[in-house]
N, C-alpha and C positions, 0 to 999 in steps of 0.2 A: 368764380366768379366770384363778384366783389360782395357788399351788400347790398347798393342798390341795385342790382341788375337780378335779385336771389328772386325767385318767384316767377320771372317774367319769360312767358316763352318763347317773344322774341329773340333773346339773348342764348337760344339754349341751342347748341348744334343737334340738329334733329339724329344724327347717329349714335351721340351719344345717349338717346334716352331706350338705347337696345343694353340689357344687362343681362349680366352672366346669370343664370340661375346654378348655384352650387349644386342643388336637388337633381339637376338631370343633367349638366356640363353643358346647358343651351343657352343660347341669349334670346331672351323675352324681353316685349315693348314693354317699357311703362313709360306714359305718357304721365307730365309733369301737373300739377295741379294748380289752377288758375290762382289769382291771389287773394279772391274773397272764397277758398275752400280750405279746410285742414290742412295744417302743411303734413299730415300723417297721411295720407290716404289709406282708405277702406279697398276690401274687396268690393267689387262689380258683383251684383248678383244675374244671375245670367235668367236673359229671357228666355221664351220658350224660342226663338231661333237663333239662340247662343248654344257653340259646342263645347265642350269641357275645355276651361280655360280660358275662356276668352278673356282678351283685354283690349278691346277696340273701346274708345267712346269716353265720355265723363266718370270719372270713380267718384262712388258715395258709400258713406259709412253707415254700417246695417244700423237699423231701429235699435235706440237706448245704448248706440256704445256714448259712451263720454270722452271727450275730449280729454287728451292724457299733458299733464303736466308737473313737471315744466316740460316747455317746449321740447322737441326730438327733432334732429336733425333730417332737416329729409331727405330723402333716396338720392336727388339730386346734387345737393350738399354732397352727400358722401358719394359722390362716384366722382365728382369735384378733385376732393380731397387723396382717390384712388384706389378709398374701401372698396369689397364688395359687397353688395347688396342681398339680405337675407328675400326670398322671396316671397310673395304677401301671402296669407292664412289659410286663404283659399287652396293656394295652390296645395299648402301640406297637406290639406283635409283630405287631397283628392283621394289619399291610399286607405281609406277608409275611416279616418281618425276623425269623431263626433264632433261636430259644432261648438263653442259655447254658447253658454245661455245666452239671452238678449240682457242685453242689461250689462254684462259683465266682463270684464276685460279678463281675455283665453291667457293662460300662462305659457309662454314663450318658450318651446324645447331647444335645446340646442340643436343649431345643424350640423350636421358630419361632412366636413368639406371634402371635398375630393381635392386629390393634391393639385399644385398647378401643373406638374408634369402630364396628368394624363388629360387637365381641361386645354392645354395646347395640343396633346395628339389627338385627341376628338377631333380639335378645330382646325389642325394643318394636316389631317390624314391624308387628302392628294399630294401631301410636296413628294411622294414616292412617284407619281405620274410624272417628273418632269415636272413636280412643282405645281403642273399648271390644275392637274386636279385639285390639288390642294384648295387653291383661291377660289375654286370653282366652288369647293364644299365649305369654307368657311362663311360665303356667302349667298349659301342658298335660301336663306331668311329675304334676300335682295335681291333674287334671282330672276324673279320676272322682269327686273329692267337689263339684267345682269346677260337673260336667254338673248338678246337681241343685238349685245357685241358677237356673237358663237358662231362662226361658219361651219358648216355642214357640207359633208359630201355623200354619196355613197358608195357604203362597202361592198356594192354591184354578186354579194352572193358568196364574199369571197371570205370571212368570220363566223362564227360557232352561230351567231343572231345575236351577241350580247351578252356579256357576262353576266353571271348567275351568283347570289350570296351565295349559295350554299355548296358552291364548288370552286376547286382552283379557277383563279385569273388569269389571264394573260394579255396583256396590253403592247400593243404596238407602238413606240415612242420616235418619232420623225424628228428631225432638224433638218430645213433645208437650205441651200446657198444660194435663197433667190433675196434680190435686192430690192427691200421696199424700204422707204419711208428713207431720212433725210441723215445723210451721215455717214450711208452703209455703202459708198460706191468705190472704197476701196478696198471690198471683202468681198472673195468668190470668183467666180466665172464671171466674166461681164458679157449680158446678156443670157445668163443660165435661167431658165424653164423654170430649177427648181428641184434640184435633185436632191438625193436621198442621202446629204451628208453628214447628219450622226443619225445612225438609227440602234435602238436600243428595245431588245425583245424584255419586260420586266413581268417575270412569273411572283404570284402573290401564292402562297400555300395555301391549300383548301380551311386549314384552321386555323391561317392569318399568324401565324407562330414565326413565318420567314418569307423570305422574298429574295430574288437571285436575278443583277440587272446582268443579259445579257449583251454587250454589244458585239455590235456586227460591223468590219471592217468594211468601210466605204468602196476601197479597191479589191475587194475580192471577185473577186472571177467566180459566175455564177451562171445556172442558166435561167432564162427568166422565160414564164409559162407563156401562153396565149390568157390575153387577159379582156374578157368581156365587159367595157367600160358604159357608162351611161351618161351619154352625150347631154352637152347644156340646154338642147330641147326636148329632151327625155330620152330621146331614141340609143336603140342600145349598138354599141362598134364591140369586134375581137380585133382587138390591137394585136398583131402578128406576136410570138415570143420570137427571142435571140439568144443562143446557144453560143455559151464562153465572152460572155464582156462583167466589166464590170457592176457590181451591185447597186451602185450609187443611180444607175440608170433606170431601174426600177422604178422611179418616181423622175414625171417630168419629161424625161424622152421619148418621141412619139407619141405626145398627148395621153403619156401615161400618168393616171392618178395613186393615189395611196391603195387605193382597194387594190393595185396590181405588185405592188410590195409585197403585202400581205400575201396573195400568193406565190409570191419568189420567197418569202421568210417560211410559207407552210413546207411548199417543196425543199427548201435546203434545211430545215430541222427536225421537220417531220411534226410542227408543234402549229397547231390550227390557232393565229390570236382570237382573241373574243373583240376589242376593239381596237381603234387607233386614232392618236393624237397625231398632229403636226404642228409645229412651228417654225418663223424663220428667224433672221438673225435679230429683230428688236425684241425679239422675246427676252433674250438673254440684256441685256442693256433695260429694258423696261422692270422687268421682275429685278433683278440687284437693285436697281434707285427704290424701286418699294421700298424694298428690307433694310434699304441704309447701307448697303452694302455686304460683300462676303469677305469672310477671311482664306488666304490662300496663303501655301508656303512654297517655299523653292531653295531647291539644295544648291544652286549658284547664279550668278548674276543673269540673267538676259536682257538682250538688246537683238530685239528682231528687226531685220525693216520690213520683211513683208507682212507681217500680222503687226507693226509700228507696239509693239509690246514694250518695255523696258523697266527694268523690276531687278532691284538687288535681291541678293541673299538672303532667305529669311523669309516671315510672315507679313502678309501687306493684306489690307481692306481694297479688296477691287468694288467698281459700280460702273457701269452704263458704260462708255466705249472701252474702256481699260477691260473689263470684265469682258466683252467681243473678241479683245483683241488676244485674252491669255486662252479663250478658249478656241480661237482661229491658230494658233501657235502650234509650230510641229518642227518648223529647221534646228530651235534652238536646244531641243530638247529630244534626250534619246539618242535614236539613230535619225533622228530629223526626218521622219516618214509618219505617215497617217495612224500606225501605232502608237507611236509615242503622243500624238496629238489627244488617243482615245484615256489615256493617263493622266492625260490634264483636263479633260474633259470629265472624266468619272471622278476627280477630286473635285471639281468644282460643283456637281452635282451636290455629291456629300455636304459642300461646304453650305451650301444653300439650304440642304435639309437643316442641319443642326441649326443656324442662323433661325432658320425659324421656327424650329422645336424649342427653343432655346430666350429667340425673341420676347420681352415681356407686352412689348406692344400692339400684341395677338389678343391680348383680352380685350384691347381701346376696339370697339366696335368702329371708330373713325377709320383706324390704320389699315382696320381690317377689309372693311369695304373696299379703302383704296387699293391691298392689294386682291382685292376681288376682280374690283376691276378691271385693272392693269392686263391680268391675266387672261381674261376673256375673252380682250380683245386681240389676244396675241398667238387663242387660238383654233383650232379648225379638228372638228372631231368627226367621227361618221356620221351616218343619220341614226342607227343604235344608240346612240349617246345623247342625241340633239333632243331630252327634255328635262324637264325641271328633276323629275322626281331619279331620274338615270343618275346624273350627274351627283345630286345629293348622295346619292346609295353608295356612290363607285365610290366617292370620298371619306364615307362615313367606313365603309369595308375596307381601306387602305389605313385606316386612321387606326385599323385595332394591331398595326403593324410596330414592335418592336425597332426604331433607326439601327441598331449594334447588332440587327438581325437580317440587313440588306447587304448582301454580299453584290461587289463589282466582281465582274470578270469579262473576256473575250473571248468569241470562239477561235479555237487552238487553228492557227495555218501556220504554214509555211510558203517561203519565198516561190515564186512561180516561177518553177525549172524548165519553160522555154523560153524564159529571157534571159538574155546576155545582161542589158542595164539591169537591174530587178526595180521592179516600178511596181507589180500586181504580187499580188498573193492568189494561194490557191487552200484549199478545205485541208487541213490534216486530216487523214481518212484513219489513222491511230486514234489522235488524241479526243478528235472534235462527236464523233457519237458517242462515245461515254457521257459526254455532256448534256448531249438532246436526250442521252436515255434517262440522266438522271432528274432535269425538268421535266420528262412527259410525263415520270411516274411518281412527280412531286417530292424529290429526296432534296430535301437542301443543302445548301454548301456552306452552312453554320452551321456550329453547336449549338442545338438548340432542344429543349424538351418537349414533345411534342404533346399538343392536347388532347388528340383523340384517340388515350391511351384504351378507353373501355370499348373504342368502335375497330382498332385495330386489333383489342381482345378475343374479340366477336369474330373476325376475321381470320383469325389465325384458328379457331375452336373448330371452323369447319372443315380443316385439315385432317383433324383428331378423329380416330375411331380404325373401325375396321373397314376392308378394303374389299371389293368383290371381283372375280377373276375379271381377266380383259375378254373373256370369250363370254360373259355376261353381261357387259357395259354396251346399253341399245341406246346411240345417239343421232341426231338428225345434225350435219354440216351446215351451215349457213355461211355467203361471202357477205360482210358486212363492211367493207371498205379496205379490203387486202385488194394485192394486184390478181386483175381476171386469172381463174383459172386455178386458185388457191384452195378453193372448198374439192376441188375432184384431186388436187395433188394431198392434201392433206388426207383424205380419205384412203389415198390408195397407201399413205404412210402406217397410215392406223390399223389397216385391214391384211398389210402384206411384210409391215414387221414387226408390228407389236400384238397382232392378232384379236383386234377388235373388232370381230366379223361382223357381228351385229351394227353395221352402223350404212349411212346413208349421203347421197349429194341430196342436198335439200334446194339447190340452187344462191339466188340471192338474195340476200334478207329485207323488209321492208324499208331501214334508214341505216343510216352508215352509223358505226359508231367509233370513239377513238380508241379503245382497248378491247380485248378478247373480250367475251363474257360465257358461261357453263349455266345453261338455266335448269331445276330441276325442282322434281316434286321431295318431299320430304321421304316418302322410301325408297327415293334414290341416291341418296346421299351416300351411302357404300361406293354407287357407282364412279358417283362425281369425284368423290373423295380417288378413285382409282387411275379415272380420266386425267385428274387434276396432276397426279407421279407421275402419270407417262410424259404430257406437254409441260411440266412446268408450269401448272398455273400457282396462281397464286390465290390466298384465299379471297382478296378482295375480287378477286375476277369470280370467282361461288356467288350465283344467287339465286338462294332458295327460292321458289316458285311452284312453279306447275309443269305437268309434263303435256307434250304435246303428244299426237297420235303419227306414228310414222305410216310407210305405203302397207303396211300389213296389216296394220288396226291397233298395233301394239303402243300403249306406253313409249315414250322415250324422253331423253334430255334434248336442248337446244344448246346446240354448242353455234358461237357467231364468232366469226374471223374479225376482228377490227383491225385499224390503221397497223396497227402493233405488230400485228403477226408479219412473222421476217421469213417464212418459209418452212417446207412440211419437213418436220423433223426439228427446227431447231426450238431450242427451249425459250419458253414466256415467262422465266424466271425472272423477273424486274429485282435494279438493283436496288439494294437498303441502304449503302451509302455513296457520296456522291466524290469522283474521284478527283484527284487531286490537281488542284488549274493556280496561276497567278493570282491572288485575287485582294482584294481591301473592301472592308466595311464601313457603315456611314457613320459612322460615329466614331474612327479617329481620322486623325492630322495624319496624311502621306506627301513629303515633299517631292515636289517632283524634281528630277537631276535632267 
């Protein structure tokens, strides 16, 4: 800003009045003083109606405080020069530091600044969720406006009920082939209702140390279940399932909504998504424009008449139409099919993440809000995410992840043996189940040190100690999500094969569980360790608690069979290491061939 315009509110971009507080890593509103005020605004004295740290209204200098000479540069001038501005002294006193006496100037302590990388990660946390959550998180202080941009549809009971801060997170990311907006006439299927053209199940570990982005091929042959679906008038309709069809028809076909894609993924992988996010072609174009393009790499020249992509070998910065052509290309890479295109899409998402993480413009509120505006217009979410608080919380949870520990991989598949001309794929029944099991058990596909060592040690300790005889184990078995008849089948196996004769069938559990659990009282620990050894239960499955009374009036443990139960006598020992897969990580450039 030039000297003439200094101090004039009408020459200041309102977005530039959001200033990064290095103490918290968050942006705070700093209203510029009028020309008649001191160029060094003092902290506002909170009134009875102010919350802690209130910043609205006119700023005043505390009584007795003198004007500082020589003249100090204003916060607006510092921002114009690009420097970070320390927060007002009132913000630094919130931690209990005493106020300076009236009439004396308080000594300023040096502020320990967060690293630039950590600040950017905090505000670009959602970049892992197709980068769409990221922009929502970065703009959450402005989200009262942005919330009007977001479209939501019902999850129809297909989700877990929404993500939780203290659990692993599973977000279903869907890119549709629906043509919306100008310039998209040459892409996708003509008249498409919006099929699940690109689908990624994003799993973020409970300790937020790692994540796995699992791509699901659109041409994978699956069985689509019956799908209860909320209609536009609020009524419910069950859309009949279809067996042996392409995965992409789980959305759009027969008026199926994203909740049906959710149910299909759960049936396929055994993993129930917490939430879903959907974007169409325009998202790729507008998001890459908003970040001034992303860098991608090709191992050969490409001139694809179908996708309209023409690029030479090497590294290129792409955005807009060219970026969309890049993620739509398949005939000119690999074997020319959808699996080859998945590789390009994973490279694109990695590049977009790296651009966001390293883009210094994200420290500019103006550009950050522009990104948030763009992303929220391209986004459709489930009704459990359609709130200011949830979007903010999700973005901040994802922001804890280091991109080098985000692994991209694809469900293991093989060519469909029923086809002479190979057009579809089927699940690799040998390699796919271990991948699903690893994600179900929160096992990392990247080399990371787990943060929850103390918790892991406590769980392992539950298995250590003496074990009761099998004949002394008293347990009541409930079915909490396993196949019908599982409780009785497990009871028969325990009694007839393992000698656990003091066991009984308790019927169905009051609620379904993802994992099998064994609850026991402190004086039943030896019994719990014996049953854990018989069944292959991990320490995490053992839940110290209380006993219940069985049909004979005696105290007994409670074994609840969860959705992970695979059958009577089948060990429930979870994997500790992920299977070998073809993978890439978000922090590295991988040139497409």
